[in-house]
N, CA, C and O atoms as CSV, one atom per row, in Angstrom:
chain,resi,resn,atom,element,x,y,z
A,1,MET,N,N,0.833,-1.181,0.000
A,1,MET,CA,C,0.000,0.000,0.000
A,1,MET,C,C,0.876,1.243,0.000
A,1,MET,O,O,1.913,1.284,0.662
A,2,PRO,N,N,0.458,2.239,-0.738
A,2,PRO,CA,C,1.243,3.471,-0.728
A,2,PRO,C,C,1.122,4.188,0.610
A,2,PRO,O,O,0.088,4.133,1.276
A,3,ASP,N,N,2.186,4.849,0.979
A,3,ASP,CA,C,2.172,5.646,2.198
A,3,ASP,C,C,1.639,7.026,1.836
A,3,ASP,O,O,2.336,7.840,1.230
A,4,VAL,N,N,0.399,7.271,2.217
A,4,VAL,CA,C,-0.272,8.510,1.816
A,4,VAL,C,C,-0.441,9.407,3.028
A,4,VAL,O,O,-0.951,8.987,4.067
A,5,ASP,N,N,-0.006,10.648,2.877
A,5,ASP,CA,C,-0.231,11.650,3.909
A,5,ASP,C,C,-1.466,12.433,3.497
A,5,ASP,O,O,-1.367,13.440,2.795
A,6,SER,N,N,-2.627,11.966,3.934
A,6,SER,CA,C,-3.896,12.560,3.518
A,6,SER,C,C,-4.062,13.953,4.124
A,6,SER,O,O,-3.766,14.193,5.295
A,7,SER,N,N,-4.547,14.852,3.280
A,7,SER,CA,C,-4.814,16.204,3.762
A,7,SER,C,C,-6.184,16.299,4.421
A,7,SER,O,O,-6.522,17.322,5.017
A,8,ILE,N,N,-6.967,15.240,4.315
A,8,ILE,CA,C,-8.297,15.228,4.913
A,8,ILE,C,C,-8.533,13.846,5.527
A,8,ILE,O,O,-8.220,12.821,4.921
A,9,THR,N,N,-9.077,13.839,6.707
A,9,THR,CA,C,-9.378,12.565,7.354
A,9,THR,C,C,-10.682,12.009,6.813
A,9,THR,O,O,-11.457,12.721,6.174
A,10,LEU,N,N,-10.913,10.755,7.068
A,10,LEU,CA,C,-12.167,10.131,6.646
A,10,LEU,C,C,-13.354,10.810,7.316
A,10,LEU,O,O,-14.370,11.056,6.666
A,11,ALA,N,N,-13.243,11.110,8.583
A,11,ALA,CA,C,-14.335,11.772,9.307
A,11,ALA,C,C,-14.629,13.148,8.715
A,11,ALA,O,O,-15.790,13.540,8.596
A,12,GLU,N,N,-13.585,13.877,8.348
A,12,GLU,CA,C,-13.785,15.199,7.729
A,12,GLU,C,C,-14.468,15.057,6.376
A,12,GLU,O,O,-15.354,15.839,6.031
A,13,PHE,N,N,-14.051,14.054,5.616
A,13,PHE,CA,C,-14.647,13.822,4.305
A,13,PHE,C,C,-16.135,13.520,4.437
A,13,PHE,O,O,-16.952,14.066,3.695
A,14,VAL,N,N,-16.484,12.658,5.374
A,14,VAL,CA,C,-17.894,12.292,5.585
A,14,VAL,C,C,-18.695,13.510,6.025
A,14,VAL,O,O,-19.813,13.716,5.556
A,15,ALA,N,N,-18.136,14.316,6.920
A,15,ALA,CA,C,-18.837,15.516,7.391
A,15,ALA,C,C,-19.072,16.490,6.241
A,15,ALA,O,O,-20.149,17.078,6.138
A,16,GLN,N,N,-18.085,16.663,5.386
A,16,GLN,CA,C,-18.240,17.565,4.241
A,16,GLN,C,C,-19.282,17.027,3.267
A,16,GLN,O,O,-20.080,17.792,2.725
A,17,ALA,N,N,-19.276,15.723,3.043
A,17,ALA,CA,C,-20.226,15.117,2.112
A,17,ALA,C,C,-21.656,15.302,2.597
A,17,ALA,O,O,-22.568,15.482,1.790
A,18,ARG,N,N,-21.856,15.258,3.906
A,18,ARG,CA,C,-23.213,15.457,4.453
A,18,ARG,C,C,-23.680,16.895,4.251
A,18,ARG,O,O,-24.877,17.149,4.110
A,19,ASN,N,N,-22.747,17.823,4.237
A,19,ASN,CA,C,-23.095,19.234,4.148
A,19,ASN,C,C,-23.300,19.717,2.722
A,19,ASN,O,O,-23.849,20.800,2.521
A,20,ARG,N,N,-22.885,18.964,1.746
A,20,ARG,CA,C,-23.091,19.404,0.359
A,20,ARG,C,C,-24.063,18.452,-0.309
A,20,ARG,O,O,-23.962,17.232,-0.177
A,21,ARG,N,N,-24.981,19.021,-1.009
A,21,ARG,CA,C,-25.980,18.223,-1.706
A,21,ARG,C,C,-25.588,18.127,-3.169
A,21,ARG,O,O,-25.445,19.139,-3.855
A,22,LEU,N,N,-25.418,16.915,-3.633
A,22,LEU,CA,C,-25.120,16.709,-5.040
A,22,LEU,C,C,-26.382,16.989,-5.843
A,22,LEU,O,O,-27.491,16.720,-5.381
A,23,PRO,N,N,-26.213,17.524,-7.033
A,23,PRO,CA,C,-27.411,17.788,-7.838
A,23,PRO,C,C,-28.134,16.487,-8.178
A,23,PRO,O,O,-27.512,15.469,-8.481
A,24,ARG,N,N,-29.436,16.548,-8.120
A,24,ARG,CA,C,-30.257,15.392,-8.479
A,24,ARG,C,C,-30.557,15.472,-9.973
A,24,ARG,O,O,-30.522,16.548,-10.569
A,25,TRP,N,N,-30.850,14.330,-10.559
A,25,TRP,CA,C,-31.175,14.308,-11.975
A,25,TRP,C,C,-32.369,15.215,-12.246
A,25,TRP,O,O,-32.396,15.925,-13.252
A,26,SER,N,N,-33.349,15.195,-11.360
A,26,SER,CA,C,-34.560,15.996,-11.563
A,26,SER,C,C,-34.292,17.495,-11.489
A,26,SER,O,O,-35.128,18.288,-11.919
A,27,ASP,N,N,-33.141,17.897,-10.952
A,27,ASP,CA,C,-32.806,19.322,-10.901
A,27,ASP,C,C,-32.607,19.916,-12.297
A,27,ASP,O,O,-32.662,21.135,-12.462
A,28,CYS,N,N,-32.379,19.076,-13.292
A,28,CYS,CA,C,-32.179,19.575,-14.658
A,28,CYS,C,C,-33.494,19.815,-15.387
A,28,CYS,O,O,-33.502,20.389,-16.476
A,29,LEU,N,N,-34.598,19.383,-14.803
A,29,LEU,CA,C,-35.895,19.540,-15.460
A,29,LEU,C,C,-36.378,20.986,-15.369
A,29,LEU,O,O,-36.139,21.658,-14.366
A,30,PRO,N,N,-37.055,21.466,-16.408
A,30,PRO,CA,C,-37.614,22.822,-16.363
A,30,PRO,C,C,-38.654,22.951,-15.250
A,30,PRO,O,O,-39.310,21.978,-14.879
A,31,ASP,N,N,-38.787,24.147,-14.736
A,31,ASP,CA,C,-39.742,24.406,-13.648
A,31,ASP,C,C,-41.162,23.985,-14.011
A,31,ASP,O,O,-41.889,23.464,-13.165
A,32,THR,N,N,-41.560,24.205,-15.254
A,32,THR,CA,C,-42.927,23.849,-15.645
A,32,THR,C,C,-43.156,22.344,-15.564
A,32,THR,O,O,-44.252,21.903,-15.218
A,33,VAL,N,N,-42.140,21.558,-15.877
A,33,VAL,CA,C,-42.256,20.097,-15.792
A,33,VAL,C,C,-42.312,19.673,-14.327
A,33,VAL,O,O,-43.135,18.839,-13.948
A,34,VAL,N,N,-41.440,20.246,-13.512
A,34,VAL,CA,C,-41.423,19.914,-12.083
A,34,VAL,C,C,-42.761,20.278,-11.442
A,34,VAL,O,O,-43.286,19.520,-10.627
A,35,GLU,N,N,-43.309,21.428,-11.806
A,35,GLU,CA,C,-44.600,21.848,-11.251
A,35,GLU,C,C,-45.701,20.838,-11.584
A,35,GLU,O,O,-46.551,20.547,-10.743
A,36,GLN,N,N,-45.687,20.307,-12.804
A,36,GLN,CA,C,-46.694,19.317,-13.185
A,36,GLN,C,C,-46.526,18.031,-12.387
A,36,GLN,O,O,-47.509,17.412,-11.978
A,37,ILE,N,N,-45.279,17.636,-12.169
A,37,ILE,CA,C,-45.014,16.427,-11.376
A,37,ILE,C,C,-45.473,16.642,-9.939
A,37,ILE,O,O,-46.111,15.772,-9.347
A,38,MET,N,N,-45.146,17.805,-9.383
A,38,MET,CA,C,-45.502,18.093,-7.996
A,38,MET,C,C,-47.022,18.187,-7.818
A,38,MET,O,O,-47.533,17.899,-6.736
A,39,ALA,N,N,-47.737,18.582,-8.856
A,39,ALA,CA,C,-49.191,18.711,-8.773
A,39,ALA,C,C,-49.907,17.375,-9.004
A,39,ALA,O,O,-51.115,17.268,-8.793
A,40,SER,N,N,-49.166,16.374,-9.431
A,40,SER,CA,C,-49.796,15.084,-9.718
A,40,SER,C,C,-49.734,14.169,-8.502
A,40,SER,O,O,-49.107,14.481,-7.490
A,41,ASP,N,N,-50.402,13.036,-8.635
A,41,ASP,CA,C,-50.283,12.001,-7.606
A,41,ASP,C,C,-49.837,10.682,-8.238
A,41,ASP,O,O,-50.034,9.605,-7.674
A,42,LEU,N,N,-49.236,10.792,-9.414
A,42,LEU,CA,C,-48.813,9.607,-10.156
A,42,LEU,C,C,-47.513,9.033,-9.609
A,42,LEU,O,O,-46.719,9.730,-8.977
A,43,LYS,N,N,-47.319,7.754,-9.867
A,43,LYS,CA,C,-46.098,7.074,-9.447
A,43,LYS,C,C,-44.961,7.398,-10.414
A,43,LYS,O,O,-45.180,7.853,-11.537
A,44,GLY,N,N,-43.759,7.150,-9.947
A,44,GLY,CA,C,-42.576,7.437,-10.742
A,44,GLY,C,C,-42.539,6.720,-12.075
A,44,GLY,O,O,-42.028,7.265,-13.053
A,45,SER,N,N,-43.073,5.496,-12.135
A,45,SER,CA,C,-43.041,4.747,-13.391
A,45,SER,C,C,-43.877,5.437,-14.466
A,45,SER,O,O,-43.469,5.500,-15.626
A,46,ARG,N,N,-45.038,5.952,-14.085
A,46,ARG,CA,C,-45.895,6.649,-15.053
A,46,ARG,C,C,-45.269,7.983,-15.458
A,46,ARG,O,O,-45.301,8.359,-16.629
A,47,ILE,N,N,-44.704,8.691,-14.491
A,47,ILE,CA,C,-44.080,9.986,-14.783
A,47,ILE,C,C,-42.857,9.796,-15.676
A,47,ILE,O,O,-42.628,10.587,-16.591
A,48,SER,N,N,-42.077,8.761,-15.417
A,48,SER,CA,C,-40.886,8.541,-16.241
A,48,SER,C,C,-41.278,8.227,-17.686
A,48,SER,O,O,-40.594,8.658,-18.614
A,49,LYS,N,N,-42.364,7.488,-17.888
A,49,LYS,CA,C,-42.830,7.220,-19.259
A,49,LYS,C,C,-43.248,8.509,-19.951
A,49,LYS,O,O,-42.959,8.709,-21.130
A,50,TRP,N,N,-43.926,9.380,-19.219
A,50,TRP,CA,C,-44.322,10.675,-19.777
A,50,TRP,C,C,-43.085,11.492,-20.137
A,50,TRP,O,O,-43.015,12.072,-21.220
A,51,LEU,N,N,-42.114,11.538,-19.233
A,51,LEU,CA,C,-40.891,12.295,-19.508
A,51,LEU,C,C,-40.159,11.753,-20.725
A,51,LEU,O,O,-39.627,12.525,-21.523
A,52,GLN,N,N,-40.127,10.449,-20.872
A,52,GLN,CA,C,-39.505,9.856,-22.055
A,52,GLN,C,C,-40.240,10.298,-23.312
A,52,GLN,O,O,-39.626,10.581,-24.341
A,53,GLU,N,N,-41.546,10.352,-23.213
A,53,GLU,CA,C,-42.371,10.762,-24.360
A,53,GLU,C,C,-42.116,12.209,-24.766
A,53,GLU,O,O,-42.174,12.542,-25.950
A,54,ILE,N,N,-41.831,13.075,-23.784
A,54,ILE,CA,C,-41.647,14.500,-24.110
A,54,ILE,C,C,-40.176,14.879,-24.309
A,54,ILE,O,O,-39.846,16.061,-24.410
A,55,GLY,N,N,-39.299,13.879,-24.366
A,55,GLY,CA,C,-37.927,14.190,-24.736
A,55,GLY,C,C,-36.854,13.957,-23.692
A,55,GLY,O,O,-35.744,14.471,-23.829
A,56,TYR,N,N,-37.151,13.205,-22.668
A,56,TYR,CA,C,-36.164,12.867,-21.641
A,56,TYR,C,C,-35.996,11.346,-21.609
A,56,TYR,O,O,-36.488,10.695,-20.688
A,57,PRO,N,N,-35.308,10.772,-22.603
A,57,PRO,CA,C,-35.209,9.311,-22.700
A,57,PRO,C,C,-34.499,8.661,-21.523
A,57,PRO,O,O,-34.662,7.464,-21.287
A,58,GLU,N,N,-33.721,9.427,-20.790
A,58,GLU,CA,C,-32.978,8.885,-19.652
A,58,GLU,C,C,-33.801,8.868,-18.359
A,58,GLU,O,O,-33.296,8.448,-17.319
A,59,ALA,N,N,-35.032,9.307,-18.408
A,59,ALA,CA,C,-35.890,9.338,-17.216
A,59,ALA,C,C,-36.194,7.921,-16.740
A,59,ALA,O,O,-36.558,7.048,-17.528
A,60,THR,N,N,-36.039,7.714,-15.445
A,60,THR,CA,C,-36.375,6.428,-14.820
A,60,THR,C,C,-37.068,6.718,-13.492
A,60,THR,O,O,-36.917,7.808,-12.939
A,61,PRO,N,N,-37.821,5.755,-12.980
A,61,PRO,CA,C,-38.431,5.955,-11.660
A,61,PRO,C,C,-37.382,6.221,-10.573
A,61,PRO,O,O,-37.624,7.005,-9.655
A,62,GLN,N,N,-36.231,5.576,-10.676
A,62,GLN,CA,C,-35.184,5.783,-9.684
A,62,GLN,C,C,-34.650,7.215,-9.723
A,62,GLN,O,O,-34.358,7.796,-8.677
A,63,ARG,N,N,-34.524,7.774,-10.894
A,63,ARG,CA,C,-34.042,9.147,-11.008
A,63,ARG,C,C,-35.070,10.153,-10.504
A,63,ARG,O,O,-34.721,11.283,-10.160
A,64,LEU,N,N,-36.308,9.755,-10.460
A,64,LEU,CA,C,-37.379,10.632,-9.984
A,64,LEU,C,C,-37.706,10.425,-8.515
A,64,LEU,O,O,-38.491,11.182,-7.944
A,65,ALA,N,N,-37.119,9.417,-7.900
A,65,ALA,CA,C,-37.495,9.025,-6.541
A,65,ALA,C,C,-37.409,10.173,-5.547
A,65,ALA,O,O,-38.333,10.365,-4.756
A,66,ALA,N,N,-36.332,10.938,-5.566
A,66,ALA,CA,C,-36.177,12.039,-4.604
A,66,ALA,C,C,-37.253,13.101,-4.813
A,66,ALA,O,O,-37.808,13.623,-3.846
A,67,LEU,N,N,-37.547,13.420,-6.066
A,67,LEU,CA,C,-38.579,14.416,-6.359
A,67,LEU,C,C,-39.955,13.912,-5.919
A,67,LEU,O,O,-40.746,14.666,-5.351
A,68,ILE,N,N,-40.234,12.645,-6.181
A,68,ILE,CA,C,-41.508,12.056,-5.767
A,68,ILE,C,C,-41.620,12.054,-4.243
A,68,ILE,O,O,-42.684,12.334,-3.693
A,69,ASN,N,N,-40.521,11.737,-3.569
A,69,ASN,CA,C,-40.525,11.768,-2.102
A,69,ASN,C,C,-40.792,13.175,-1.578
A,69,ASN,O,O,-41.546,13.349,-0.621
A,70,ASP,N,N,-40.178,14.177,-2.201
A,70,ASP,CA,C,-40.434,15.574,-1.807
A,70,ASP,C,C,-41.910,15.900,-1.982
A,70,ASP,O,O,-42.530,16.501,-1.105
A,71,ARG,N,N,-42.462,15.504,-3.110
A,71,ARG,CA,C,-43.881,15.763,-3.398
A,71,ARG,C,C,-44.774,15.109,-2.345
A,71,ARG,O,O,-45.700,15.733,-1.826
A,72,ASP,N,N,-44.485,13.859,-2.042
A,72,ASP,CA,C,-45.312,13.134,-1.086
A,72,ASP,C,C,-45.200,13.726,0.325
A,72,ASP,O,O,-46.186,13.777,1.061
A,73,ARG,N,N,-43.998,14.171,0.696
A,73,ARG,CA,C,-43.827,14.820,2.003
A,73,ARG,C,C,-44.618,16.116,2.073
A,73,ARG,O,O,-45.237,16.414,3.094
A,74,GLN,N,N,-44.600,16.884,0.996
A,74,GLN,CA,C,-45.367,18.134,0.959
A,74,GLN,C,C,-46.858,17.852,1.087
A,74,GLN,O,O,-47.576,18.576,1.777
A,75,ALA,N,N,-47.316,16.811,0.430
A,75,ALA,CA,C,-48.738,16.464,0.482
A,75,ALA,C,C,-49.156,16.065,1.890
A,75,ALA,O,O,-50.284,16.332,2.303
A,76,MET,N,N,-48.256,15.431,2.625
A,76,MET,CA,C,-48.567,15.011,3.995
A,76,MET,C,C,-48.585,16.200,4.952
A,76,MET,O,O,-49.247,16.146,5.989
A,77,ASN,N,N,-47.875,17.263,4.621
A,77,ASN,CA,C,-47.801,18.435,5.492
A,77,ASN,C,C,-48.900,19.449,5.226
A,77,ASN,O,O,-48.991,20.455,5.929
A,78,VAL,N,N,-49.728,19.207,4.235
A,78,VAL,CA,C,-50.783,20.160,3.893
A,78,VAL,C,C,-51.942,20.018,4.827
A,78,VAL,O,O,-52.931,20.738,4.697
């Protein structure tokens, strides 16, 4: 194993990773599309098929999961 003098400890790395949010795939969607998703009650599989139809072939239910979870949490808080 190489002898590495790390400038950051594992604990520091984990703490920094918790504090920064990586962009989600759904963050690239236009606001009008996100608004329609947030206003719906459809599952990710149906939404991903719609997104594929309108020009987002890489859309999958897994890529939408965080957005769907946000939507569902908002609905529970209303």
